[in-house]
All heavy atoms as a GROMACS GRO file, in nm:
protein
  620
    1MET      N    1   3.283  -6.286   1.553
    1MET     CA    2   3.161  -6.313   1.627
    1MET      C    3   3.143  -6.203   1.731
    1MET      O    4   3.238  -6.155   1.790
    1MET     CB    5   3.168  -6.450   1.694
    1MET     CG    6   3.046  -6.481   1.774
    1MET     SD    7   3.036  -6.649   1.840
    1MET     CE    8   3.200  -6.690   1.883
    2ALA      N    9   3.021  -6.163   1.755
    2ALA     CA   10   2.990  -6.059   1.852
    2ALA      C   11   3.020  -6.106   1.994
    2ALA      O   12   3.026  -6.224   2.022
    2ALA     CB   13   2.843  -6.020   1.839
    3GLN      N   14   3.037  -6.009   2.082
    3GLN     CA   15   3.057  -6.038   2.223
    3GLN      C   16   2.925  -6.086   2.284
    3GLN      O   17   2.823  -6.022   2.265
    3GLN     CB   18   3.104  -5.910   2.293
    3GLN     CG   19   3.132  -5.926   2.439
    3GLN     CD   20   3.263  -5.999   2.464
    3GLN    OE1   21   3.349  -6.002   2.379
    3GLN    NE2   22   3.275  -6.057   2.580
    4HIS      N   23   2.928  -6.197   2.352
    4HIS     CA   24   2.808  -6.247   2.418
    4HIS      C   25   2.833  -6.254   2.567
    4HIS      O   26   2.946  -6.268   2.613
    4HIS     CB   27   2.768  -6.385   2.361
    4HIS     CG   28   2.724  -6.375   2.218
    4HIS    ND1   29   2.601  -6.327   2.182
    4HIS    CD2   30   2.788  -6.403   2.104
    4HIS    CE1   31   2.593  -6.327   2.050
    4HIS    NE2   32   2.704  -6.373   2.001
    5SER      N   33   2.728  -6.246   2.642
    5SER     CA   34   2.739  -6.237   2.787
    5SER      C   35   2.771  -6.371   2.852
    5SER      O   36   2.757  -6.478   2.793
    5SER     CB   37   2.607  -6.186   2.844
    5SER     OG   38   2.508  -6.286   2.833
    6VAL      N   39   2.813  -6.362   2.976
    6VAL     CA   40   2.837  -6.480   3.058
    6VAL      C   41   2.708  -6.562   3.068
    6VAL      O   42   2.711  -6.685   3.072
    6VAL     CB   43   2.888  -6.438   3.198
    6VAL    CG1   44   2.895  -6.557   3.292
    6VAL    CG2   45   3.024  -6.371   3.186
    7THR      N   46   2.595  -6.496   3.068
    7THR     CA   47   2.465  -6.563   3.075
    7THR      C   48   2.451  -6.666   2.962
    7THR      O   49   2.407  -6.778   2.984
    7THR     CB   50   2.350  -6.460   3.067
    7THR    OG1   51   2.361  -6.370   3.176
    7THR    CG2   52   2.215  -6.526   3.069
    8THR      N   53   2.490  -6.628   2.843
    8THR     CA   54   2.478  -6.717   2.728
    8THR      C   55   2.571  -6.837   2.740
    8THR      O   56   2.532  -6.951   2.714
    8THR     CB   57   2.506  -6.641   2.597
    8THR    OG1   58   2.415  -6.531   2.590
    8THR    CG2   59   2.488  -6.729   2.476
    9TYR      N   60   2.695  -6.812   2.781
    9TYR     CA   61   2.789  -6.922   2.802
    9TYR      C   62   2.736  -7.018   2.907
    9TYR      O   63   2.742  -7.140   2.891
    9TYR     CB   64   2.926  -6.869   2.847
    9TYR     CG   65   3.004  -6.797   2.742
    9TYR    CD1   66   3.003  -6.659   2.734
    9TYR    CD2   67   3.082  -6.868   2.651
    9TYR    CE1   68   3.076  -6.591   2.639
    9TYR    CE2   69   3.155  -6.801   2.554
    9TYR     CZ   70   3.152  -6.664   2.549
    9TYR     OH   71   3.225  -6.598   2.453
   10GLN      N   72   2.684  -6.963   3.016
   10GLN     CA   73   2.632  -7.048   3.124
   10GLN      C   74   2.510  -7.127   3.078
   10GLN      O   75   2.497  -7.245   3.109
   10GLN     CB   76   2.599  -6.965   3.247
   10GLN     CG   77   2.722  -6.914   3.317
   10GLN     CD   78   2.689  -6.824   3.436
   10GLN    OE1   79   2.585  -6.763   3.442
   10GLN    NE2   80   2.782  -6.816   3.529
   11PHE      N   81   2.422  -7.063   3.006
   11PHE     CA   82   2.302  -7.132   2.958
   11PHE      C   83   2.339  -7.248   2.867
   11PHE      O   84   2.297  -7.362   2.889
   11PHE     CB   85   2.210  -7.034   2.885
   11PHE     CG   86   2.095  -7.100   2.814
   11PHE    CD1   87   1.993  -7.162   2.886
   11PHE    CD2   88   2.089  -7.101   2.677
   11PHE    CE1   89   1.887  -7.225   2.821
   11PHE    CE2   90   1.983  -7.162   2.610
   11PHE     CZ   91   1.882  -7.224   2.683
   12LEU      N   92   2.418  -7.221   2.765
   12LEU     CA   93   2.452  -7.326   2.669
   12LEU      C   94   2.539  -7.434   2.731
   12LEU      O   95   2.516  -7.553   2.711
   12LEU     CB   96   2.520  -7.266   2.546
   12LEU     CG   97   2.433  -7.176   2.460
   12LEU    CD1   98   2.516  -7.112   2.349
   12LEU    CD2   99   2.315  -7.251   2.403
   13GLY      N  100   2.640  -7.394   2.807
   13GLY     CA  101   2.732  -7.490   2.865
   13GLY      C  102   2.675  -7.570   2.980
   13GLY      O  103   2.709  -7.686   3.001
   14SER      N  104   2.585  -7.508   3.056
   14SER     CA  105   2.530  -7.574   3.175
   14SER      C  106   2.406  -7.658   3.146
   14SER      O  107   2.375  -7.751   3.220
   14SER     CB  108   2.495  -7.471   3.282
   14SER     OG  109   2.611  -7.403   3.325
   15TYR      N  110   2.334  -7.625   3.043
   15TYR     CA  111   2.209  -7.696   3.014
   15TYR      C  112   2.217  -7.786   2.891
   15TYR      O  113   2.138  -7.878   2.877
   15TYR     CB  114   2.093  -7.596   3.001
   15TYR     CG  115   2.059  -7.536   3.135
   15TYR    CD1  116   2.127  -7.424   3.181
   15TYR    CD2  117   1.965  -7.594   3.218
   15TYR    CE1  118   2.100  -7.370   3.306
   15TYR    CE2  119   1.937  -7.542   3.343
   15TYR     CZ  120   2.005  -7.430   3.386
   15TYR     OH  121   1.979  -7.377   3.510
   16PHE      N  122   2.311  -7.759   2.803
   16PHE     CA  123   2.324  -7.839   2.680
   16PHE      C  124   2.466  -7.897   2.672
   16PHE      O  125   2.539  -7.874   2.577
   16PHE     CB  126   2.289  -7.754   2.558
   16PHE     CG  127   2.146  -7.711   2.560
   16PHE    CD1  128   2.109  -7.588   2.613
   16PHE    CD2  129   2.048  -7.795   2.513
   16PHE    CE1  130   1.977  -7.550   2.617
   16PHE    CE2  131   1.913  -7.758   2.517
   16PHE     CZ  132   1.878  -7.635   2.570
   17HIS      N  133   2.500  -7.974   2.772
   17HIS     CA  134   2.633  -8.030   2.789
   17HIS      C  135   2.635  -8.177   2.747
   17HIS      O  136   2.534  -8.233   2.703
   17HIS     CB  137   2.677  -8.016   2.935
   17HIS     CG  138   2.572  -8.064   3.031
   17HIS    ND1  139   2.547  -8.198   3.053
   17HIS    CD2  140   2.482  -7.996   3.105
   17HIS    CE1  141   2.448  -8.211   3.140
   17HIS    NE2  142   2.407  -8.088   3.173
   18GLN      N  143   2.749  -8.241   2.764
   18GLN     CA  144   2.766  -8.379   2.718
   18GLN      C  145   2.674  -8.479   2.787
   18GLN      O  146   2.644  -8.585   2.732
   18GLN     CB  147   2.911  -8.423   2.733
   18GLN     CG  148   2.960  -8.424   2.876
   18GLN     CD  149   3.111  -8.443   2.884
   18GLN    OE1  150   3.181  -8.428   2.784
   18GLN    NE2  151   3.160  -8.475   3.001
   19ASP      N  152   2.627  -8.450   2.908
   19ASP     CA  153   2.536  -8.540   2.979
   19ASP      C  154   2.390  -8.498   2.966
   19ASP      O  155   2.305  -8.542   3.043
   19ASP     CB  156   2.574  -8.547   3.128
   19ASP     CG  157   2.712  -8.607   3.149
   19ASP    OD1  158   2.748  -8.699   3.072
   19ASP    OD2  159   2.782  -8.563   3.240
   20PHE      N  160   2.362  -8.415   2.869
   20PHE     CA  161   2.228  -8.360   2.848
   20PHE      C  162   2.120  -8.469   2.850
   20PHE      O  163   2.021  -8.457   2.921
   20PHE     CB  164   2.223  -8.285   2.714
   20PHE     CG  165   2.086  -8.246   2.670
   20PHE    CD1  166   2.027  -8.131   2.718
   20PHE    CD2  167   2.015  -8.324   2.580
   20PHE    CE1  168   1.900  -8.094   2.677
   20PHE    CE2  169   1.888  -8.288   2.539
   20PHE     CZ  170   1.830  -8.173   2.588
   21PHE      N  171   2.141  -8.574   2.775
   21PHE     CA  172   2.037  -8.677   2.762
   21PHE      C  173   2.020  -8.761   2.888
   21PHE      O  174   1.919  -8.830   2.903
   21PHE     CB  175   2.063  -8.764   2.639
   21PHE     CG  176   2.047  -8.687   2.510
   21PHE    CD1  177   2.159  -8.650   2.437
   21PHE    CD2  178   1.922  -8.649   2.465
   21PHE    CE1  179   2.145  -8.576   2.320
   21PHE    CE2  180   1.907  -8.576   2.347
   21PHE     CZ  181   2.020  -8.539   2.275
   22ASP      N  182   2.116  -8.753   2.980
   22ASP     CA  183   2.100  -8.819   3.110
   22ASP      C  184   2.013  -8.737   3.204
   22ASP      O  185   1.955  -8.790   3.298
   22ASP     CB  186   2.237  -8.841   3.177
   22ASP     CG  187   2.323  -8.941   3.102
   22ASP    OD1  188   2.267  -9.026   3.030
   22ASP    OD2  189   2.446  -8.932   3.115
   23GLU      N  190   2.004  -8.606   3.178
   23GLU     CA  191   1.931  -8.516   3.267
   23GLU      C  192   1.798  -8.469   3.213
   23GLU      O  193   1.708  -8.436   3.291
   23GLU     CB  194   2.018  -8.395   3.299
   23GLU     CG  195   2.143  -8.432   3.378
   23GLU     CD  196   2.220  -8.310   3.424
   23GLU    OE1  197   2.157  -8.206   3.452
   23GLU    OE2  198   2.343  -8.320   3.430
   24TYR      N  199   1.784  -8.462   3.083
   24TYR     CA  200   1.663  -8.404   3.024
   24TYR      C  201   1.605  -8.497   2.917
   24TYR      O  202   1.679  -8.560   2.842
   24TYR     CB  203   1.692  -8.267   2.961
   24TYR     CG  204   1.746  -8.168   3.060
   24TYR    CD1  205   1.880  -8.130   3.060
   24TYR    CD2  206   1.662  -8.113   3.157
   24TYR    CE1  207   1.929  -8.038   3.152
   24TYR    CE2  208   1.710  -8.021   3.250
   24TYR     CZ  209   1.844  -7.985   3.247
   24TYR     OH  210   1.891  -7.894   3.338
   25ALA      N  211   1.474  -8.496   2.909
   25ALA     CA  212   1.406  -8.575   2.807
   25ALA      C  213   1.394  -8.500   2.674
   25ALA      O  214   1.373  -8.560   2.570
   25ALA     CB  215   1.266  -8.614   2.855
   26SER      N  216   1.410  -8.367   2.680
   26SER     CA  217   1.397  -8.287   2.559
   26SER      C  218   1.470  -8.153   2.576
   26SER      O  219   1.504  -8.114   2.688
   26SER     CB  220   1.250  -8.260   2.528
   26SER     OG  221   1.196  -8.173   2.627
   27HIS      N  222   1.488  -8.086   2.465
   27HIS     CA  223   1.547  -7.953   2.468
   27HIS      C  224   1.455  -7.857   2.543
   27HIS      O  225   1.502  -7.773   2.619
   27HIS     CB  226   1.570  -7.903   2.326
   27HIS     CG  227   1.676  -7.979   2.253
   27HIS    ND1  228   1.652  -8.103   2.196
   27HIS    CD2  229   1.805  -7.951   2.228
   27HIS    CE1  230   1.762  -8.146   2.139
   27HIS    NE2  231   1.858  -8.057   2.157
   28SER      N  232   1.325  -7.872   2.522
   28SER     CA  233   1.228  -7.786   2.590
   28SER      C  234   1.236  -7.801   2.741
   28SER      O  235   1.223  -7.702   2.815
   28SER     CB  236   1.086  -7.818   2.544
   28SER     OG  237   1.071  -7.787   2.408
   29GLU      N  238   1.257  -7.922   2.788
   29GLU     CA  239   1.269  -7.945   2.932
   29GLU      C  240   1.391  -7.872   2.988
   29GLU      O  241   1.384  -7.813   3.096
   29GLU     CB  242   1.279  -8.095   2.961
   29GLU     CG  243   1.280  -8.126   3.109
   29GLU     CD  244   1.290  -8.275   3.137
   29GLU    OE1  245   1.254  -8.358   3.050
   29GLU    OE2  246   1.335  -8.309   3.247
   30ALA      N  247   1.501  -7.873   2.916
   30ALA     CA  248   1.622  -7.802   2.960
   30ALA      C  249   1.598  -7.652   2.964
   30ALA      O  250   1.637  -7.584   3.059
   30ALA     CB  251   1.740  -7.836   2.870
   31VAL      N  252   1.532  -7.599   2.862
   31VAL     CA  253   1.502  -7.456   2.859
   31VAL      C  254   1.410  -7.419   2.975
   31VAL      O  255   1.432  -7.320   3.044
   31VAL     CB  256   1.440  -7.415   2.723
   31VAL    CG1  257   1.389  -7.271   2.728
   31VAL    CG2  258   1.540  -7.433   2.611
   32ASP      N  259   1.307  -7.500   2.998
   32ASP     CA  260   1.216  -7.474   3.109
   32ASP      C  261   1.289  -7.476   3.243
   32ASP      O  262   1.261  -7.395   3.331
   32ASP     CB  263   1.102  -7.576   3.111
   32ASP     CG  264   1.004  -7.557   2.996
   32ASP    OD1  265   1.004  -7.450   2.932
   32ASP    OD2  266   0.926  -7.651   2.969
   33ASP      N  267   1.383  -7.569   3.259
   33ASP     CA  268   1.462  -7.577   3.382
   33ASP      C  269   1.543  -7.449   3.401
   33ASP      O  270   1.549  -7.392   3.510
   33ASP     CB  271   1.553  -7.700   3.377
   33ASP     CG  272   1.623  -7.728   3.508
   33ASP    OD1  273   1.569  -7.693   3.615
   33ASP    OD2  274   1.734  -7.786   3.504
   34TYR      N  275   1.606  -7.402   3.294
   34TYR     CA  276   1.681  -7.276   3.302
   34TYR      C  277   1.589  -7.161   3.341
   34TYR      O  278   1.620  -7.083   3.432
   34TYR     CB  279   1.750  -7.244   3.168
   34TYR     CG  280   1.806  -7.105   3.166
   34TYR    CD1  281   1.926  -7.075   3.230
   34TYR    CD2  282   1.737  -7.001   3.104
   34TYR    CE1  283   1.976  -6.946   3.232
   34TYR    CE2  284   1.786  -6.872   3.105
   34TYR     CZ  285   1.906  -6.846   3.169
   34TYR     OH  286   1.954  -6.717   3.171
   35LEU      N  287   1.478  -7.148   3.270
   35LEU     CA  288   1.387  -7.036   3.294
   35LEU      C  289   1.331  -7.035   3.436
   35LEU      O  290   1.306  -6.929   3.492
   35LEU     CB  291   1.273  -7.038   3.192
   35LEU     CG  292   1.314  -7.012   3.047
   35LEU    CD1  293   1.195  -7.031   2.954
   35LEU    CD2  294   1.376  -6.875   3.030
   36ALA      N  295   1.312  -7.152   3.493
   36ALA     CA  296   1.258  -7.162   3.629
   36ALA      C  297   1.351  -7.098   3.732
   36ALA      O  298   1.305  -7.048   3.835
   36ALA     CB  299   1.232  -7.308   3.665
   37GLY      N  300   1.481  -7.098   3.706
   37GLY     CA  301   1.575  -7.044   3.803
   37GLY      C  302   1.644  -6.915   3.763
   37GLY      O  303   1.716  -6.856   3.843
   38ALA      N  304   1.621  -6.869   3.640
   38ALA     CA  305   1.689  -6.750   3.590
   38ALA      C  306   1.618  -6.623   3.634
   38ALA      O  307   1.496  -6.618   3.641
   38ALA     CB  308   1.696  -6.754   3.438
   39SER      N  309   1.698  -6.522   3.661
   39SER     CA  310   1.640  -6.390   3.694
   39SER      C  311   1.582  -6.327   3.568
   39SER      O  312   1.616  -6.367   3.455
   39SER     CB  313   1.748  -6.298   3.752
   39SER     OG  314   1.840  -6.261   3.651
   40GLN      N  315   1.498  -6.229   3.587
   40GLN     CA  316   1.440  -6.157   3.474
   40GLN      C  317   1.550  -6.092   3.390
   40GLN      O  318   1.546  -6.094   3.267
   40GLN     CB  319   1.341  -6.050   3.524
   40GLN     CG  320   1.263  -5.984   3.414
   40GLN     CD  321   1.163  -6.076   3.346
   40GLN    OE1  322   1.129  -6.182   3.396
   40GLN    NE2  323   1.118  -6.036   3.230
   41GLY      N  324   1.652  -6.039   3.456
   41GLY     CA  325   1.764  -5.978   3.385
   41GLY      C  326   1.840  -6.077   3.300
   41GLY      O  327   1.879  -6.047   3.186
   42ASP      N  328   1.864  -6.196   3.355
   42ASP     CA  329   1.934  -6.300   3.278
   42ASP      C  330   1.850  -6.347   3.159
   42ASP      O  331   1.902  -6.372   3.051
   42ASP     CB  332   1.969  -6.420   3.367
   42ASP     CG  333   2.087  -6.393   3.457
   42ASP    OD1  334   2.159  -6.293   3.436
   42ASP    OD2  335   2.110  -6.475   3.548
   43ARG      N  336   1.720  -6.357   3.179
   43ARG     CA  337   1.633  -6.397   3.068
   43ARG      C  338   1.639  -6.294   2.955
   43ARG      O  339   1.649  -6.330   2.838
   43ARG     CB  340   1.488  -6.408   3.116
   43ARG     CG  341   1.462  -6.525   3.205
   43ARG     CD  342   1.319  -6.521   3.249
   43ARG     NE  343   1.288  -6.626   3.343
   43ARG     CZ  344   1.167  -6.666   3.370
   43ARG    NH1  345   1.063  -6.608   3.313
   43ARG    NH2  346   1.146  -6.762   3.457
   44LYS      N  347   1.633  -6.167   2.992
   44LYS     CA  348   1.638  -6.061   2.890
   44LYS      C  349   1.773  -6.061   2.819
   44LYS      O  350   1.779  -6.043   2.697
   44LYS     CB  351   1.611  -5.925   2.954
   44LYS     CG  352   1.467  -5.906   2.992
   44LYS     CD  353   1.443  -5.769   3.052
   44LYS     CE  354   1.297  -5.751   3.088
   44LYS     NZ  355   1.271  -5.618   3.143
   45GLN      N  356   1.881  -6.079   2.894
   45GLN     CA  357   2.014  -6.082   2.833
   45GLN      C  358   2.028  -6.199   2.738
   45GLN      O  359   2.080  -6.185   2.627
   45GLN     CB  360   2.123  -6.087   2.940
   45GLN     CG  361   2.264  -6.082   2.883
   45GLN     CD  362   2.292  -5.952   2.810
   45GLN    OE1  363   2.271  -5.845   2.866
   45GLN    NE2  364   2.339  -5.961   2.687
   46LEU      N  365   1.981  -6.315   2.779
   46LEU     CA  366   1.988  -6.433   2.693
   46LEU      C  367   1.907  -6.411   2.565
   46LEU      O  368   1.953  -6.444   2.455
   46LEU     CB  369   1.938  -6.557   2.767
   46LEU     CG  370   1.947  -6.688   2.690
   46LEU    CD1  371   2.093  -6.723   2.656
   46LEU    CD2  372   1.884  -6.801   2.770
   47ASP      N  373   1.791  -6.351   2.577
   47ASP     CA  374   1.708  -6.321   2.461
   47ASP      C  375   1.782  -6.228   2.365
   47ASP      O  376   1.784  -6.252   2.244
   47ASP     CB  377   1.575  -6.260   2.505
   47ASP     CG  378   1.484  -6.230   2.387
   47ASP    OD1  379   1.455  -6.321   2.308
   47ASP    OD2  380   1.443  -6.113   2.375
   48ARG      N  381   1.844  -6.124   2.418
   48ARG     CA  382   1.920  -6.031   2.333
   48ARG      C  383   2.036  -6.103   2.264
   48ARG      O  384   2.060  -6.084   2.145
   48ARG     CB  385   1.975  -5.914   2.416
   48ARG     CG  386   1.870  -5.811   2.455
   48ARG     CD  387   1.933  -5.688   2.516
   48ARG     NE  388   2.000  -5.713   2.642
   48ARG     CZ  389   1.944  -5.705   2.762
   48ARG    NH1  390   1.817  -5.670   2.773
   48ARG    NH2  391   2.014  -5.728   2.871
   49ASP      N  392   2.108  -6.185   2.341
   49ASP     CA  393   2.223  -6.256   2.284
   49ASP      C  394   2.182  -6.354   2.174
   49ASP      O  395   2.246  -6.361   2.069
   49ASP     CB  396   2.298  -6.332   2.393
   49ASP     CG  397   2.381  -6.243   2.483
   49ASP    OD1  398   2.394  -6.122   2.453
   49ASP    OD2  399   2.434  -6.294   2.582
   50ILE      N  400   2.076  -6.429   2.198
   50ILE     CA  401   2.032  -6.526   2.098
   50ILE      C  402   1.979  -6.455   1.974
   50ILE      O  403   2.009  -6.496   1.861
   50ILE     CB  404   1.927  -6.623   2.158
   50ILE    CG1  405   1.997  -6.716   2.257
   50ILE    CG2  406   1.857  -6.703   2.048
   50ILE    CD1  407   1.905  -6.807   2.334
   51THR      N  408   1.906  -6.347   1.992
   51THR     CA  409   1.856  -6.269   1.879
   51THR      C  410   1.973  -6.217   1.796
   51THR      O  411   1.973  -6.226   1.673
   51THR     CB  412   1.768  -6.153   1.927
   51THR    OG1  413   1.655  -6.208   1.998
   51THR    CG2  414   1.719  -6.068   1.812
   52SER      N  415   2.076  -6.165   1.863
   52SER     CA  416   2.195  -6.114   1.795
   52SER      C  417   2.268  -6.226   1.723
   52SER      O  418   2.309  -6.211   1.607
   52SER     CB  419   2.287  -6.049   1.898
   52SER     OG  420   2.411  -6.018   1.842
   53LEU      N  421   2.283  -6.338   1.788
   53LEU     CA  422   2.354  -6.452   1.729
   53LEU      C  423   2.283  -6.500   1.604
   53LEU      O  424   2.346  -6.526   1.501
   53LEU     CB  425   2.363  -6.564   1.832
   53LEU     CG  426   2.438  -6.689   1.792
   53LEU    CD1  427   2.585  -6.657   1.765
   53LEU    CD2  428   2.428  -6.794   1.900
   54LEU      N  429   2.152  -6.511   1.609
   54LEU     CA  430   2.075  -6.556   1.493
   54LEU      C  431   2.085  -6.456   1.377
   54LEU      O  432   2.090  -6.496   1.261
   54LEU     CB  433   1.930  -6.581   1.530
   54LEU     CG  434   1.906  -6.701   1.622
   54LEU    CD1  435   1.760  -6.704   1.667
   54LEU    CD2  436   1.944  -6.831   1.554
   55ALA      N  437   2.090  -6.328   1.409
   55ALA     CA  438   2.101  -6.226   1.305
   55ALA      C  439   2.239  -6.227   1.240
   55ALA      O  440   2.252  -6.201   1.120
   55ALA     CB  441   2.072  -6.088   1.364
   56LEU      N  442   2.343  -6.257   1.317
   56LEU     CA  443   2.480  -6.252   1.267
   56LEU      C  444   2.520  -6.378   1.191
   56LEU      O  445   2.605  -6.372   1.103
   56LEU     CB  446   2.577  -6.229   1.382
   56LEU     CG  447   2.569  -6.092   1.447
   56LEU    CD1  448   2.657  -6.086   1.571
   56LEU    CD2  449   2.609  -5.983   1.348
   57ALA      N  450   2.463  -6.491   1.227
   57ALA     CA  451   2.500  -6.618   1.163
   57ALA      C  452   2.427  -6.627   1.029
   57ALA      O  453   2.305  -6.640   1.025
   57ALA     CB  454   2.464  -6.735   1.253
   58GLY      N  455   2.503  -6.619   0.921
   58GLY     CA  456   2.442  -6.620   0.789
   58GLY      C  457   2.401  -6.756   0.740
   58GLY      O  458   2.312  -6.768   0.657
   59THR      N  459   2.466  -6.861   0.791
   59THR     CA  460   2.435  -6.996   0.745
   59THR      C  461   2.420  -7.088   0.866
   59THR      O  462   2.462  -7.055   0.977
   59THR     CB  463   2.548  -7.051   0.657
   59THR    OG1  464   2.666  -7.069   0.736
   59THR    CG2  465   2.577  -6.961   0.539
   60GLU      N  466   2.365  -7.205   0.841
   60GLU     CA  467   2.353  -7.306   0.948
   60GLU      C  468   2.492  -7.344   1.000
   60GLU      O  469   2.511  -7.364   1.118
   60GLU     CB  470   2.280  -7.431   0.897
   60GLU     CG  471   2.131  -7.413   0.877
   60GLU     CD  472   2.054  -7.403   1.008
   60GLU    OE1  473   2.088  -7.475   1.106
   60GLU    OE2  474   1.959  -7.323   1.012
   61GLY      N  475   2.589  -7.352   0.909
   61GLY     CA  476   2.725  -7.387   0.949
   61GLY      C  477   2.786  -7.283   1.041
   61GLY      O  478   2.851  -7.317   1.140
   62GLU      N  479   2.765  -7.155   1.010
   62GLU     CA  480   2.816  -7.048   1.096
   62GLU      C  481   2.748  -7.051   1.232
   62GLU      O  482   2.813  -7.030   1.334
   62GLU     CB  483   2.794  -6.912   1.030
   62GLU     CG  484   2.882  -6.887   0.911
   62GLU     CD  485   2.849  -6.757   0.839
   62GLU    OE1  486   2.743  -6.696   0.867
   62GLU    OE2  487   2.930  -6.717   0.752
   63LEU      N  488   2.618  -7.079   1.233
   63LEU     CA  489   2.546  -7.087   1.360
   63LEU      C  490   2.598  -7.203   1.444
   63LEU      O  491   2.622  -7.187   1.564
   63LEU     CB  492   2.396  -7.101   1.335
   63LEU     CG  493   2.306  -7.106   1.458
   63LEU    CD1  494   2.323  -6.981   1.544
   63LEU    CD2  495   2.161  -7.124   1.417
   64LYS      N  496   2.616  -7.318   1.383
   64LYS     CA  497   2.669  -7.434   1.457
   64LYS      C  498   2.807  -7.405   1.515
   64LYS      O  499   2.836  -7.440   1.629
   64LYS     CB  500   2.677  -7.557   1.364
   64LYS     CG  501   2.546  -7.626   1.341
   64LYS     CD  502   2.565  -7.746   1.250
   64LYS     CE  503   2.526  -7.869   1.326
   64LYS     NZ  504   2.527  -7.989   1.244
   65GLN      N  505   2.890  -7.339   1.438
   65GLN     CA  506   3.024  -7.306   1.486
   65GLN      C  507   3.016  -7.208   1.602
   65GLN      O  508   3.084  -7.225   1.704
   65GLN     CB  509   3.108  -7.247   1.373
   65GLN     CG  510   3.249  -7.214   1.417
   65GLN     CD  511   3.333  -7.154   1.305
   65GLN    OE1  512   3.280  -7.107   1.204
   65GLN    NE2  513   3.463  -7.156   1.322
   66ALA      N  514   2.932  -7.108   1.590
   66ALA     CA  515   2.920  -7.006   1.695
   66ALA      C  516   2.869  -7.066   1.826
   66ALA      O  517   2.925  -7.040   1.932
   66ALA     CB  518   2.827  -6.894   1.648
   67VAL      N  519   2.765  -7.147   1.821
   67VAL     CA  520   2.711  -7.203   1.945
   67VAL      C  521   2.804  -7.307   2.005
   67VAL      O  522   2.808  -7.324   2.127
   67VAL     CB  523   2.566  -7.257   1.930
   67VAL    CG1  524   2.469  -7.144   1.898
   67VAL    CG2  525   2.558  -7.367   1.826
   68SER      N  526   2.882  -7.371   1.921
   68SER     CA  527   2.982  -7.463   1.973
   68SER      C  528   3.089  -7.388   2.052
   68SER      O  529   3.129  -7.430   2.161
   68SER     CB  530   3.046  -7.541   1.858
   68SER     OG  531   3.149  -7.625   1.906
   69ILE      N  532   3.133  -7.276   1.999
   69ILE     CA  533   3.231  -7.192   2.069
   69ILE      C  534   3.174  -7.143   2.201
   69ILE      O  535   3.244  -7.132   2.301
   69ILE     CB  536   3.273  -7.074   1.980
   69ILE    CG1  537   3.356  -7.125   1.862
   69ILE    CG2  538   3.350  -6.969   2.059
   69ILE    CD1  539   3.378  -7.022   1.752
   70LEU      N  540   3.045  -7.117   2.203
   70LEU     CA  541   2.978  -7.067   2.324
   70LEU      C  542   2.946  -7.177   2.425
   70LEU      O  543   2.893  -7.148   2.531
   70LEU     CB  544   2.850  -6.991   2.286
   70LEU     CG  545   2.873  -6.860   2.213
   70LEU    CD1  546   2.741  -6.804   2.161
   70LEU    CD2  547   2.941  -6.758   2.304
   71GLY      N  548   2.974  -7.302   2.393
   71GLY     CA  549   2.957  -7.409   2.491
   71GLY      C  550   2.851  -7.512   2.462
   71GLY      O  551   2.836  -7.607   2.538
   72LEU      N  552   2.777  -7.498   2.353
   72LEU     CA  553   2.673  -7.595   2.320
   72LEU      C  554   2.738  -7.726   2.278
   72LEU      O  555   2.820  -7.729   2.186
   72LEU     CB  556   2.586  -7.542   2.207
   72LEU     CG  557   2.469  -7.630   2.167
   72LEU    CD1  558   2.358  -7.621   2.270
   72LEU    CD2  559   2.416  -7.587   2.031
   73GLU      N  560   2.701  -7.835   2.344
   73GLU     CA  561   2.755  -7.966   2.309
   73GLU      C  562   2.648  -8.060   2.254
   73GLU      O  563   2.676  -8.174   2.220
   73GLU     CB  564   2.822  -8.030   2.432
   73GLU     CG  565   2.945  -7.956   2.478
   73GLU     CD  566   3.019  -8.027   2.589
   73GLU    OE1  567   3.010  -8.150   2.599
   73GLU    OE2  568   3.085  -7.957   2.665
   74VAL      N  569   2.523  -8.012   2.247
   74VAL     CA  570   2.410  -8.092   2.200
   74VAL      C  571   2.347  -8.020   2.081
   74VAL      O  572   2.317  -7.901   2.090
   74VAL     CB  573   2.304  -8.109   2.311
   74VAL    CG1  574   2.183  -8.183   2.261
   74VAL    CG2  575   2.364  -8.177   2.432
   75SER      N  576   2.328  -8.089   1.973
   75SER     CA  577   2.265  -8.027   1.856
   75SER      C  578   2.121  -7.990   1.887
   75SER      O  579   2.052  -8.062   1.960
   75SER     CB  580   2.267  -8.122   1.737
   75SER     OG  581   2.400  -8.147   1.697
   76PRO      N  582   2.075  -7.878   1.832
   76PRO     CA  583   1.935  -7.841   1.851
   76PRO      C  584   1.844  -7.943   1.782
   76PRO      O  585   1.889  -8.017   1.695
   76PRO     CB  586   1.923  -7.704   1.783
   76PRO     CG  587   2.055  -7.670   1.731
   76PRO     CD  588   2.149  -7.783   1.754
   77PRO      N  589   1.717  -7.946   1.822
   77PRO     CA  590   1.625  -8.040   1.757
   77PRO      C  591   1.611  -8.006   1.609
   77PRO      O  592   1.629  -7.892   1.568
   77PRO     CB  593   1.493  -8.021   1.832
   77PRO     CG  594   1.505  -7.891   1.900
   77PRO     CD  595   1.651  -7.864   1.921
   78SER      N  596   1.579  -8.104   1.529
   78SER     CA  597   1.562  -8.085   1.385
   78SER      C  598   1.440  -7.998   1.357
   78SER      O  599   1.340  -8.006   1.428
   78SER     CB  600   1.543  -8.219   1.314
   78SER     OG  601   1.651  -8.302   1.339
   79ARG      N  602   1.451  -7.919   1.253
   79ARG     CA  603   1.334  -7.843   1.206
   79ARG      C  604   1.256  -7.935   1.114
   79ARG      O  605   1.311  -7.996   1.024
   79ARG     CB  606   1.377  -7.720   1.130
   79ARG     CG  607   1.447  -7.619   1.214
   79ARG     CD  608   1.481  -7.501   1.131
   79ARG     NE  609   1.577  -7.417   1.201
   79ARG     CZ  610   1.627  -7.307   1.152
   79ARG    NH1  611   1.594  -7.268   1.031
   79ARG    NH2  612   1.713  -7.237   1.222
   80ASN      N  613   1.127  -7.942   1.134
   80ASN     CA  614   1.042  -8.029   1.049
   80ASN      C  615   0.967  -7.948   0.948
   80ASN      O  616   0.936  -7.842   0.953
   80ASN     CB  617   0.945  -8.111   1.134
   80ASN     CG  618   1.021  -8.210   1.220
   80ASN    OD1  619   1.126  -8.259   1.182
   80ASN    ND2  620   0.965  -8.238   1.335
   0.00000   0.00000   0.00000
């Protein structure tokens, strides 16, 4: 797995943690909360990291494993 920044670990671990549903009504609300307090530099770094992660993960299983390692404890919303 590629090297990802502290920004990505903080975003996933701090906003999509085990108490996620106690704090947020939706994934979008958590993202909006992050964006409201993040610097422009952190936003750009997170965008680069997520773009890289999506390009490197060949399957849904690889993506789930990668984001779990990075601190994600809440599954992303279903694609319809």
